[in-house]
N, C-alpha and C positions, 0 to 999 in steps of 0.2 A: 650662356647661350643656349640655344636649343633647336633642334630640327622640327619641322613641321610635316605632318601627314595627313593628307585629305584622302578619305577612303569612301568613295560612292557618296559623296555629300550631296543630299538633296535639299530643295526649298519649296514648299507649295504654301499659297495663300488661299484659305478658303477652304471649304468641303463639300464633299458630294459632288453634284452637277456644277457649282459655282467655282470648283476648286481650279486654280490656276498654277501650273509648273513654272517656276522661274530659274531654277537651277536643277540640271538634269544628271546627277551622278557624276561629279567631279572626281577624278582620281589624280593626285599630285604628291610628290615627294618634294620637300624643299630642305636641302643639307644645312647641318648646323654653319652658320657664318654666311649663308648663300644670300644674294640679292636678287629677289625675284620681282618681275614687274608684271601685274595683270593689265593687260590692253583691251580695248574694245570700244565701240561707239556706246552712247548713251542707251541704256535700258538693256544692256547685254548682261548684267547681272554681277558685275565685276566688284561693285561696292557693296552689293548685298552679301557676297561671299566673304568679303573682307570683314563685314560686320558680323557674320557667324564665326568666323575665327576669333574676333574681339570678344565674343559673347554678347554683343548688342542685338542679335537676332538669334532666336532658336532656330535649331536645325530640325528639318522634318524626317530625316533618314540619313544614315551614314554615320561616319565618327571623323571627329576631328582631333588630332593627337598633337601635343606640344611637348617636346622632351620626350619622357616615358610615360606621360598621363593622358588618358582620354579626358577631354576638357568638355564633352558635351553638356553636362549638368553643372560645371562651375561658374561661379560669377565671374564678371570681367576683372574684378580685383584679384582673383584668385589665381588667373592664368599666367601672370608673371609676364604680361604684354604692356607697352606703351604705345599710344596713338597719336598721330598727328594730324590734324584735321585740315579740311579746306579754308575754313574760315577763321583759323587761328586758336580761337575760343580762349582768348585771354581774358583775365579779370579786369576791367577798366580802371578800378580805383585802386589797384595794387601796382607798385613798382615792378620792374624786370625782375630784380632780385626776389621780391615778395611772390610773384608768378611763379618762378622757377622753384622757389623753395616751399611753396603751400603743401603739395602732395607729401612732402617728406615730413613736414611738420605734423599733418594728419596721420601718417603713420607712426609717429611718435620717435623718430630718429633724435639723437642728441644734437644741441645747437652746433657743436663743433664739426660733426660729421656733416649737417646739412650746409655749413657754410664751405666745407672742403669740397664736396661734391658741384655746388652752384658755382665756385670759383673756378674748379676744373672745366666745367662745360662752357663757362664764359670766355676761357682762354681758348678752348677748341673752335668756339663760334665767333670770336672777336667782339664779344659783347661787353669786355670789362668796362669800356667808357660809357656804356648804356645802364648799367644797373640800376642807378636811382631815377631813371625816366619811367613814365607811365606810357601804356600802349599808344595813346593819342599822340605822344611826342616821337613816335617811330614811323619809319617809312614801312611799306608792304613787306619789303625783304627782310628788314629787320624784325618785324613781327613774327615772320615765320622761322626766323633763326631762334627767337625766343621760345616758340612753340616747339622747335626741335630740343631746345635746351631744356625745357621743361620735361621731355620725354627721356633724354640722356641722363639726368641726374638721378633717375629711378634705377638706373643699372637693369633694364629689364632683360629678359631671355630673348624677346623678340619685338621689333619695331614694326608697327603698321602704319602706313601712310595712306591716307584718302584724299587724292587728287590735291597735295599740297600746295603745288604751284599755279593752278588754275586762275586765282585770283590776280596774279602778277602780269606786268607787262612783259613784252617779248624779251628785252635786254634783260629784265630781272631774271626770268625763268632761266635763261643761259647761265647766269651768275649762280643762281641757287641750284642749278645741277650740278654744277662743279662743287658747291659747298657740300651737297648730298654725297657725291662720289668721295669726297675728301674725308667726310665724316664716316662712311662706312670703312674706308681703307684704315681708318685709325682704330675704331671700336670693333670692326669684324662681328657686329652683332647681326644675326638672321633677320631678314627685313623682307617685308611682303608691301609691294607699293603697287597702287592703283592709279591709272592714268587713262585718258581717252586720245593722249597726244602719242602718236607713233613715233615721233622724235625722241621724246623723253624715254619711251620704252627701249629703243634702238641704242641710246646713248648711256642709259642708267644701268639696265638690267644685265646680270650675268646669264640668266636665262628669261625667257618670256612666256606668259600664258596668254595665248590670243583668245579671247571670249566671244562667242556670238550667240544670242538668244540662249544663254544659261548653259551652254556647251563649250567645252575647251577643245577649240578647232585645231589647235597645235601647241606643244610644249617644246621648246628648245632654244639654242642661244639664239642671239640676234642675226648673227652671221648665218645659221642654218636656217632659220625662219625666211630671211631674204633671200636666200639662194636657192632654197627648194621648198616654197610655199606648199603646205599639204593640200590646199582647197583653193578655189577660185575668190572665196571671200577673203582668206588671207593674203593672197596675192594683190587683191584690189585695195587692202587696208593697210598694208605695210609697205612703205616707200612712198617718197614725196618726189615727183607724182607718182601715183601707184601703177603697178604693172598694166601694160596694155593687154586687153583680153578680147580677143575676136571670135564670134561664132562662125561655123560653118562647117564643111566636111572635106575630107581628103579625095583628090581626084583618084580615078579609076587605078592610075598606076602609082599612087602614093608619092609622085614627085613635085605635086602642088597642092595647096590648101584653097579652096573656094570659098572665100568670105562672103556670106550672105545674111542680109537683114532688111525687112521692110521692103522686099522686092528688088533690093539694089545687090549687085553681086560685083565681086573683083577677084580675080586670080592671083594668088601669092606663090612665086616659085620658091621651094624649099631648098635649103642648103645642103640637105641630106634626105634622099627618099625614104618614106616610110612604107614599107611593103606590105608588113602583116596586118595592117588596118585599114587598107584601101578601100575607099567610099564610105566609111564610118564617120558619123558626126562627132566632131571635136571641139575643144575651145583651145584656141592658140594663144600662147602668152608671150610677150617679150617686153622686157624692162625698157623704160624710154631712153636710158643711155646706151642701150644696144642696138637701138634703131638709128641707123646710120643714113643722113642724106646723101643722095647721090645727084648733084647739080650741074655736071658736065656733060651731060646726054649720053653717057655710057650705059650698059646694060644694068638694070636694078631689078630686085626681086619683087617689088610691088610699086605701083603708082598711086600719088596720094594727091589731094584737093588741099591746099593750105586755108584753113578757116580763121586762124589768129595766131599771131607772134607775140609772145611776151618777153621782153627784154629784163633780165634780171641782173645787169651788170657784167658778172663773169661768164653768163651762159644765157641760151636762148631757149625758151619752151615753145615749141612749134606744134600748135594744135590742128590736126587734119582729119580726114575722112577717108574711109577705105570700105567699099562693100556696105555702106549705110551704118558705119560704124565709126565712133570717134577714138582716136588714139593720139598720143603725145612723144615728140621727138625732143630729147634734150641734147642741145647742141652748143658748141663754142660759140662765143659772143661775135666772132669774126665771120660766121656764115652768113652769106648774103641770101636771105629767102623773104619773100613778102605775102601778105593775105592776097589770096585769090590765085596764087601760083600753082602751076601743077609739077610736082617733083618726083623723083623715084627715092627709094629707100632700100637699105640692104641689111641683114643681120647674119651672125655666123651660126653654125650647127650646135654649138655650146650655148648659145643664148635662147633656144626655143624650150619652151615649157607647155607640155601637153596636159590637158584636164579633160576627164569624162564628161560630155556634154549632159548627162542626166543626173549623175550623183555631184558632178562638179569637183570631184576629188582628183588628185594628181594621179598621172598614169606612169 
């Protein structure tokens, strides 16, 4: 196993006036045995960064250190890494056993050593009964387990996962997330995992790197990122549904927030006055689960017009408008609310997140 250190890693395509920067100086330290998830929308640079660690993309500047070696100039086979791809990348004419053993044969390992490694990986991944099948005889989840088995048998210092679950259906993704968690708990190999699915990131990662347009917006544990998002991008990307973000300004006395957009306005009474920044433009953030409906006519902090109610079995998602802006309430399934209804809502002082209106960074 080995730690990974990214030091001002940059990637630029093209030269001169046509140069396009896609990775803007990433700094990150991944501890030996840690499971890190890089998450972000399509085109944010997460897969490019992973491929740079793997040696499949050249870096334009900076250093990538695996263990105690700077690997910038090393070929992928020299980096002691194993990669699991999105599309499985299995040889269709080979059996499961042959797919898992092929890399070891090329490396010149003895037949007995190859068999021991393949059989051990088959036990870990419950592939023992499938070793004589070919990929076309396997389900999507089984193929992905074979791809992981092929990586395991190499006993690498680092595992790299490039959106390995994106081709699976929802039920299989849940099952495979559990498999990957069990795998890491068993092997404790340093792992770097790329996904655009924030649920995967929250459930799998010991820490996460939230990527946006080639920049690491925030690095932290899932709990830290969820509880204290560093920017409005992180707040709006992590969480399902994401955090409600309302544009506006504080009232003169700091006791209220005046949400305003497209000529529509609404006053929101704050649970705690903000005196130091009275009158300033701000972005107010509140998680959907912290925005509580008030349906009995008693005093509330803001008034909402319900646009849509989504029934999800154990809970409701209530989509509403306030000050020309959309927001969502997550409510228990027994809450009685209907489309077109006007309702009140409240939230606590500890549930408020403030962001700078210009920089979008947390205040």
